[in-house]
Structure formats: C-alpha cells, structure tokens
N, C-alpha and C positions, 0 to 999 in steps of 0.2 A: 603219746605224741599228739600234740594239738593240731588239728586240721585247719588250714586257712579258711576263713569265712568267705563264702562266695556270695556275690551280690544277686539278690533275687530280682528279676525284672519287675518294674513297677513299684519296688519298695525303696523308700528314701534312705539314704546313708549319710553318715557324717563326714565321709571322705570328700575332700575337695581336690579338684584337678590341680596339677602343678602349674607353675608359671610358664606361659607360652612365650618363647623368645622368637617373635616374628621378625623376619628379615625382609625388608622391602625388595621387590624385584628390580634389579638394575636394568635400565634400558638405555644403553649408550647411544643407540641410534637417535633417540629423541633429543639427547643433549647435543649431538653433532648437528642434527637438522636445525635445532633452535639457534645454535651458534652461527650457522651459515646464514639463516634467514635474518638474524640480527645484524650481521655484518653487511649483508646486501641492503637492508633498510637504512643503516647508518650511511652507507656510501651514496644511496639515492638522495637522502635528505641533505647530505653535504654538497652534492652536485647542484641540487636545486637552490640551496641557499647561497653558494659561492659563485655560481655561474652568472656572469654579468649580463647575459642575454635575457634573463628573467626580469631584471630591473625592478626590484620590489618596491622601490620608492614610487615609480610610475604606476605600478600595479595598484597600490593602496590609494594613490591619488585618483586613478580612474574609477575605483570603486566608490569614492566619495563624491563623484560628480552628480550634480542635481538631476540631470536628465537620466542618468543611470539609475539612481534611487527611485525616481518617479516611474521609470519604465519597469523596474522590478516590482513595485507595489501595484500600479494601475495597469500594467501589462501582463507580466509573468504570473503574479499571484492571482489576479482577477481571472485571467484566462484559465488557470489551473482549477480554481474553485468552481467557476461557471461551467467548464467542460465536464468536470466530474459530477456535478449536480445533474446536468443534462444526461450524461452517460449512465449514471446509476438509476435515475427515474425511468428513462427510456429502456434501459437494460432489464429492469424488473418487469416492465410491461411486456417486453419481447419474450422474456423467459416464461411468463404465464401464457402468452400466446402459443409458444412452442409446445407447451404441455396441454393445450386445449383439445377438446374432442372435436372442435370445428376444423375440418381440413383446410378451409380457406385461411383462417387465422394461423394455423400451424405452418402451412406452406409459405405464407407471406412473411412470417417472422424468420423462417429458415432462409428464404431468398435474401432478406435484409442482412442477416448475419453473414451469409456467404459473400455477398457483394462487398460489404465494407471491410471484411477481413481480408479480402483479396487485393484491395487497393492500398498501397503505401500512403501513410499520412501526408508525406511531403507532396506526393502527386495529387492527392485529394485537395490539399490546400492551394496548390498551383491552379487547379481547375476552378476552385471557388474564387481565387483571386482574379482570374481572367473571365469570370462570369459576366461582368459588366460589358466587356467587349463582345462576347458571344450573344448577349441578349440585346444588342444594339443600344447599349448604354442605359437601358431602363426597363422596368417591368410594370405593366399596368395592372392594378389591383382594384377590384370593385368593392365598395363598402356601402353599408346601409346607415345613413346618418339619422339624426333624431327627427328631422322634418319629413322623413318618409320617402325621399327621392334618392335614386341611385346617383352616385358620383364616382368618377374614376380618378384614382390617385396614382400617380406615376412615381415609382421608387427608383432613385438613381443608383443602380447596382454598381456602377463604376466607383462611386464614392463609398457606398456601403461595404464593398468588398474589402476595403482596407481599414475597417473599424474593428474594435474589440469584439463586437457582436458576431461578425463573420468568423473570427478566430474561435469563439466559444462554440458556434454552430458546427464548424468543420471538425474540431477536435472532439466535441461531444457526440456527433453522429458516428465517428469512428470508434470512440470508446464504448458506445452502447452495444456494439456487436460483441465485444469481449465481455462486458459486464453481463450480457444476456446469458452467456455460457457459465459464468461464475455464479450468477443467481440461480440458474437452473440446477447446477450441481449442488448448491446449498439446499434448495427445496427438495431435491430428490434424496438428500441425506437424512431427511426426517422420516421416521418410520411410518409406514402406511397406516398402522393402527391409530396414529394420532388423528389422521383424517377421519377414520371410521368412528372414533370416539367422539369427535366434534360433531359429526352428523347425527350421532345417536342422541345427543342432547339438544338437537334442533338448530345448530349453527348453520348459516349459509356458507357457500364457498368463499365469499369475500371475508366474512367474519373468521372463518377457519384460517384463511391465509394471513390476515392481519394479527390475530390474537394467539394463534397456536403455532403455525408453521414458520413464519418469518422470524419470530423471536428465537426459535430453536435453530433455524438455519443460519443465523448471524455468526455463530462460531465457525462455520465453514466459509462464509462469505467474506468476513472481515479480513483475514490474512491476505488473500489475493487482491482484495480491494485496496488495501494499504500499498501493496506493490504497484498496482495500477496507478495510484495517486502519485507515487514517487516517479514512476515512468512518465506520467502526464506532465509533471512539473518539468522534467528534462526535455520533453517533446515540445515545450513552448519555444525552444530555440528554432524550431522549424517554421515559426510564424513569419519569418522573413520571406517565405514563399508567397505571401499574400500580395504585397508586403505590409507588415504591421510595424510602423515606425516607433510607436510608443511601447517598446518592449526592450527588456534589459540587454539581451544578447545583441540585438540589432544596434543599439546605441554603443555598446562596447566595441563591436566590430567596426562601426563608423569611426570611433575614436582611434582605434588601431590603424585603420587605413589612412586617416588624415595625418597622423603623426609618425607613420612608419614604425610603430611599436606594436606589431600584431601579437607577439608572444606575451608580453605583459598584459595586454588587453584580454587575451584568451585566458590567462591565469586569473585575472580578476573575475571573469565569468565562472571559471572553475571553482574559485573560493565561494562564490555565491551559491552555486549548485551544491557543493559539498556541505556547507553549513546548513542550508535549508533541508537537504535530504536527510541529514543526521537528525534534525529536529523532528521531521516527519517520521523517521524511523522510531524514535522514542514514543511518539504518539501512537504509532501502529502497535508497538509492544504493549502499551497500556490498554488499548482496545482489545487486543487478543486476550490478555489476562481478564479483562472485564467481562467479555462475552464467553470466555472459556471456563468460567468457574464451575466446578462440579463435573467437568468432562475430562480433564487431564488426569490420568491415573498416576502420573509421576509427580504431580504437584499436590501435596496434602492440603486439606482444608484448614481453616483456622482452628477448629476443634481438634483436628488431628495433630497440628503442630503443638498445641497446648498439652495434649495427652503425651506426645513424644517427649516434651521437655520434662513433664512430671515423671515419666518412666525413667528417663536418664538420671534425674535427681535421686530417685529411689535406688537405682542401681549404684550410684556413687556412694550413697549412705551405707548400703549393705556391704560395700567393699571396705569402707573406712571403719565401720563398726560391725564386725561379724557378730551375728547372734542378736543384734539389736532389733527392736520392733519398729524403729523409726523409719 
C-alpha cells in the first residue's frame, strides 16, 4: 500500500492550490445610506433650482456686474494674498522668537500670539476702521529726508482706515498669530539630530533654519497653511467692518439691498466663494503632494509604482502560461 506523500516544509512541490471562489462581503447598510443621501441631495438641488426666490437670472447678472468683478479682483483676492504673505512672514518670525533662548523674545512672541488669537477678526477690523476717529483724524510721523532736516508728516488715518492696506494689515496681523503656531509645529517636527548635524559641519543657526529645517518642515506646514488660505479668502467678507467698499461681498450686498433681491445677491457671493475655494483646494492638494514626496508611506514612489506594474505583469504571465520562463 502506497503511503501518501507528505510535503516537507521548505521544499517546493508541483501541487497548485485550487481556485479560490471569493464572495464579496455584502454591506446593505452602505447601500441604504448611499441611497438616502442621494435622494436628499437630489431634493436639495431640485429645491434650489426650482425655487423662484433664488432668481438665478438675477444671480448671474449680479455676478457679471463690473463693480463686483473689480471688487473680487482688487479687493477680495488682493486682500487674501496680501494678508497671507504678511501672516506667513510674520508668523515664521514669531515662531522662531517663541523657540528662542532669549526670554524677552520668547515672551514677546507669546503675548502677541495670545492677544491676536483672543480678538475676533471682525472686532479687530472694526477697531482698525475706527482708528481715525480715536487718533483725532491723523497720526504724526517723523521722517528723515535727504536734506538732513526733520519733517513731520501727518497721515490721515480716517481715510487710510478704509483702504485695502488697512484690510491687509488687519487680516495679516490676526493671521500671523495662527501661522506662528503652525510654523512652530512644523519646525519642531524636524528631528533634533538635523540641527546637531548642521552645527557639526559649521552651519550657523540662520543657515540651518533656511537650508535644513524649513525645507523639511514644509510637509507639516503646507496642509494647515492651505486651510488658512481658504479661510482667509472667506474672511474677506468681514472687511465691511472697516468698511472697505472695493470688495466683492460689500458690492453684492449693496446690490441686494438696493434691488430688494438679497437672496440672489448672497447666492452670487456664494458661487464666487465656492468656485474660488475649490480652485484653492486643488492647489493645496498639489502642494501637499509636492512637499510630501518620500514621507507618505501609503503613496508609493515612481520607482515603486514601476516595480509594482512589472510584478503584476509577471504574475499575469505566469498564470496564463504555467511553467513558462517569461
């Protein structure tokens, strides 16, 4: 009587496993939840399209008004870009100050962050808008001209407080407090050994920060900075507190008030915000992939993707042609 052969561990055999009949796991809860959400979405879209209160013809007409487009470009976008530049630059400076060994710099930066995070942006903009009245209409500033004599220049704060520059200053000062914490968390995410290695080769603290630390910290800094940019773009609607007349939402609200079509005017502003925020979101995703290359373990590199494709092709060939060397 022939004994059945037993497989020896570690020894190759010619036996192949049988066909695996995999049955996908049924999840009826997902189907029900998806159907419910789809019906709710269809109902909301139907109500928005068919409700005469929205008056889409007036909405698109308001979006195409010259003063609205000008306010969007020269007011909303300029204020967003300017405030973010000021906030990022000042925020990085504050982050470095908060990590300084100098207690005066560290406490000064901490007080700044505490103060501007405690004040709502709308209240801060209202205070800046009223700065002209509180400063008796002007502020005297001493300058040193070319001829070597002191002259006093008086700045009309009442007029300056309603310009795009005051909007950038107000939003930028507030944003710097949040960017300081974002930049500080990114800098702290870099391993301490990077600092020590840079010092070992003779780099100064400034060179270490610019060439070693900040490039590595960007993968942590970029995602929340993108969120802050989108939030800043939406917060430009608060500039009516100055008030800044050359701004998109201010113009649309004025059109709605004058024509008694507030809802269509607000829908026009909503479309501007949604479209621009979507574009900014795509830019944020691209920057995250750009600065996160080599750090995300779930996203293979280009060589890894090519190797995976080659392995998959080899596996398909082996299945189609058993025993082949291809």
